[in-house]
C-alpha positions as CSV (number, residue, x, y, z in Angstrom):
1,M,-34.5,57.3,-160.0
2,V,-33.0,54.6,-157.8
3,E,-36.2,54.7,-155.6
4,S,-38.3,53.5,-158.6
5,K,-36.2,50.4,-158.7
6,G,-36.6,49.7,-155.0
7,L,-33.3,51.1,-154.0
8,A,-33.0,53.8,-151.4
9,P,-30.4,56.6,-152.1
10,D,-27.6,56.7,-149.5
11,I,-25.6,59.7,-148.2
12,I,-23.2,59.5,-151.2
13,C,-26.1,60.0,-153.6
14,Y,-27.5,62.9,-151.6
15,N,-24.0,64.4,-151.4
16,A,-23.7,64.5,-155.2
17,V,-26.9,66.4,-155.5
18,L,-26.0,68.7,-152.5
19,Y,-22.7,69.5,-154.2
20,G,-24.5,70.4,-157.4
21,Y,-26.7,72.9,-155.6
22,M,-23.7,74.3,-153.7
23,K,-21.8,74.9,-156.9
24,S,-24.8,76.6,-158.5
25,G,-25.5,78.7,-155.4
26,D,-29.1,77.3,-155.2
27,G,-29.8,77.9,-151.5
28,D,-33.4,76.6,-151.7
29,G,-32.4,73.4,-153.4
30,F,-29.5,72.9,-151.0
31,A,-31.7,73.3,-148.0
32,G,-34.2,70.9,-149.5
33,I,-31.6,68.2,-149.8
34,L,-30.4,68.8,-146.3
35,G,-34.0,68.3,-145.2
36,E,-34.3,65.1,-147.1
37,I,-31.1,63.8,-145.5
38,E,-32.5,64.5,-142.0
39,K,-35.9,63.1,-142.9
40,R,-34.4,59.8,-144.0
41,G,-32.3,59.6,-140.9
42,L,-29.0,59.5,-142.9
43,E,-25.8,60.4,-141.1
44,P,-24.0,63.3,-142.8
45,N,-20.3,62.7,-143.5
46,V,-17.3,65.0,-143.9
47,F,-18.3,65.7,-147.5
48,T,-21.8,66.7,-146.5
49,Y,-20.4,69.1,-143.9
50,N,-17.8,70.5,-146.3
51,C,-20.6,71.4,-148.7
52,R,-22.3,73.2,-145.9
53,I,-19.1,75.1,-145.1
54,A,-18.7,76.0,-148.8
55,M,-22.3,77.2,-149.0
56,F,-21.9,79.5,-146.0
57,C,-18.6,80.9,-147.3
58,G,-20.2,81.5,-150.7
59,K,-22.8,83.7,-149.0
60,S,-20.1,85.7,-147.1
61,Q,-21.1,83.9,-143.9
62,S,-17.8,82.2,-143.2
63,F,-18.2,82.6,-139.4
64,K,-21.2,80.2,-139.7
65,G,-19.0,77.9,-141.8
66,E,-16.4,77.8,-139.1
67,E,-19.0,76.7,-136.6
68,I,-19.5,73.6,-138.7
69,L,-16.0,72.5,-137.6
70,D,-17.2,72.3,-134.1
71,V,-20.3,70.3,-135.2
72,M,-18.0,67.9,-137.0
73,E,-15.8,67.4,-134.1
74,S,-18.7,66.8,-131.7
75,K,-19.8,64.0,-134.0
76,G,-16.4,62.4,-134.2
77,L,-15.7,63.6,-137.7
78,V,-12.4,65.0,-138.7
79,P,-12.3,68.0,-141.1
80,N,-9.9,67.9,-144.0
81,L,-8.0,70.3,-146.2
82,W,-11.1,71.2,-148.2
83,S,-12.8,72.2,-144.9
84,F,-10.0,74.5,-143.9
85,N,-9.2,75.9,-147.3
86,E,-12.8,76.9,-147.9
87,L,-12.9,78.8,-144.7
88,I,-9.5,80.5,-145.3
89,D,-10.7,81.5,-148.8
90,G,-14.0,82.7,-147.4
91,F,-12.5,84.8,-144.7
92,C,-10.0,86.3,-147.1
93,K,-12.7,87.3,-149.6
94,E,-14.5,88.9,-146.7
95,G,-11.4,90.8,-145.7
96,D,-11.3,89.1,-142.3
97,L,-7.7,88.1,-142.3
98,E,-7.6,87.6,-138.5
99,S,-10.1,84.8,-138.8
100,A,-8.4,83.4,-141.9
101,V,-5.1,83.2,-140.0
102,R,-6.9,81.7,-137.0
103,V,-8.3,78.9,-139.2
104,F,-4.9,78.3,-140.8
105,K,-3.3,77.8,-137.3
106,R,-6.2,75.7,-136.1
107,M,-5.7,73.4,-139.1
108,K,-2.1,72.7,-138.1
109,V,-3.0,71.6,-134.5
110,M,-6.3,69.8,-134.9
111,K,-6.3,66.1,-134.1
112,R,-6.5,63.8,-137.1
113,A,-8.3,60.5,-137.4
114,N,-5.0,58.6,-136.9
115,G,-4.3,60.4,-133.6
116,K,-1.6,62.6,-135.1
117,E,-1.7,66.3,-134.7
118,G,-2.4,68.8,-137.4
119,F,-2.9,68.9,-141.2
120,S,-0.1,70.2,-143.4
121,P,-1.3,73.2,-145.4
122,N,-1.1,72.7,-149.1
123,S,-0.1,75.2,-151.8
124,R,-3.6,76.6,-152.0
125,S,-3.6,77.3,-148.2
126,Y,-0.4,79.3,-148.5
127,L,-1.5,81.1,-151.7
128,L,-4.8,82.3,-150.3
129,L,-3.2,83.7,-147.2
130,T,-0.1,85.2,-148.7
131,R,-2.0,86.9,-151.5
132,S,-4.6,88.4,-149.1
133,L,-2.0,89.5,-146.6
134,V,0.1,91.3,-149.2
135,E,-3.0,92.9,-150.8
136,K,-4.0,94.3,-147.4
137,G,-0.5,95.5,-146.6
138,E,0.1,93.0,-143.8
139,F,3.7,92.5,-144.8
140,G,5.0,91.2,-141.5
141,L,2.6,88.3,-141.3
142,G,2.8,87.9,-145.1
143,L,6.5,87.4,-144.7
144,E,6.0,84.7,-142.1
145,I,3.5,82.7,-144.2
146,C,5.6,83.1,-147.4
147,K,8.7,81.9,-145.7
148,E,6.9,78.8,-144.4
149,S,5.5,78.2,-147.9
150,L,9.0,78.4,-149.5
151,V,10.4,76.0,-146.9
152,R,7.9,73.5,-148.2
153,K,8.8,74.4,-151.8
154,F,5.4,75.9,-152.5
155,V,6.3,78.9,-154.7
156,P,3.7,81.8,-154.7
157,P,3.0,83.6,-158.0
158,F,5.9,85.9,-158.7
159,E,3.8,89.0,-158.6
160,I,2.7,88.3,-155.1
161,V,6.3,87.8,-154.0
162,K,7.2,91.1,-155.8
163,G,4.4,92.9,-153.9
164,L,5.7,91.4,-150.6
165,V,9.3,92.4,-151.3
166,E,8.3,95.9,-152.3
167,G,6.1,96.3,-149.2
168,L,8.8,95.1,-146.8
169,A,11.3,97.5,-148.4
170,K,8.9,100.4,-148.0
171,N,8.5,99.5,-144.4
172,E,12.3,99.6,-143.8
173,K,12.6,95.8,-143.7
174,V,15.1,95.6,-146.5
175,E,17.0,92.7,-145.0
176,E,13.8,90.6,-144.7
177,A,13.0,91.5,-148.3
178,K,16.5,90.3,-149.4
179,D,16.0,87.1,-147.5
180,I,12.8,86.3,-149.4
181,I,14.7,86.9,-152.7
182,E,17.5,84.5,-151.6
183,K,14.9,81.9,-150.6
184,M,13.2,82.3,-154.0
185,N,16.5,81.8,-155.8
186,L,16.9,78.5,-154.0
187,V,13.5,77.0,-154.9
188,V,12.7,78.4,-158.3
189,T,13.8,75.9,-161.0
190,G,13.6,75.1,-164.6
191,E,12.0,77.5,-167.1
192,A,10.7,79.6,-164.3
193,V,14.2,80.8,-163.4
194,D,14.3,83.4,-166.2
195,A,10.9,84.8,-165.4
196,W,11.9,85.2,-161.7
197,K,15.2,86.8,-162.6
198,K,13.3,89.5,-164.5
199,I,11.2,90.2,-161.5
200,E,14.2,90.2,-159.2
201,N,16.1,92.6,-161.5
202,S,13.1,95.0,-161.4
203,L,13.3,95.3,-157.6
204,A,15.4,98.2,-156.4
205,L,16.8,97.2,-153.0
């Protein structure tokens, strides 16, 4: 232990242990480390709070995880993509798509450390939302998120796109379904083209 050599562990050391307890789902160990951090008067950083968010989401308490965003802001800390994606994933797994979309939108407008506005969602952000929206039959909003993803050249798994296209067609939104197919044809490249063509040919529009 670093303490046996006269060295006091810093927040980075505690974060490493905290992350391990979070990954294993050990709530008691996790709480114990948080107590040690507080006892030693160490200042939690973004990683610390992200571990707390992930722990809440892993317990299907994503609403508590979202409250951590406010705590971070009150302390002058700026959440990052991990913060938001954990919450989006958590709410999606809980079937709370309204909250997942709210977090997604909040991510894009939150002030960043450099004063700029908003974080750009990454491919995981779009995947989590698109998949859950399609699975829940929310094809209108799924269309919106999927189109935004394709504009940024983040291509969802083909089976998700197929489900979206079929769902739109069943809801008499054939033109919207065709539009997604056209956008896919513009962004799918390389060896994936043949696989996508097989999916496209299986769609009866």
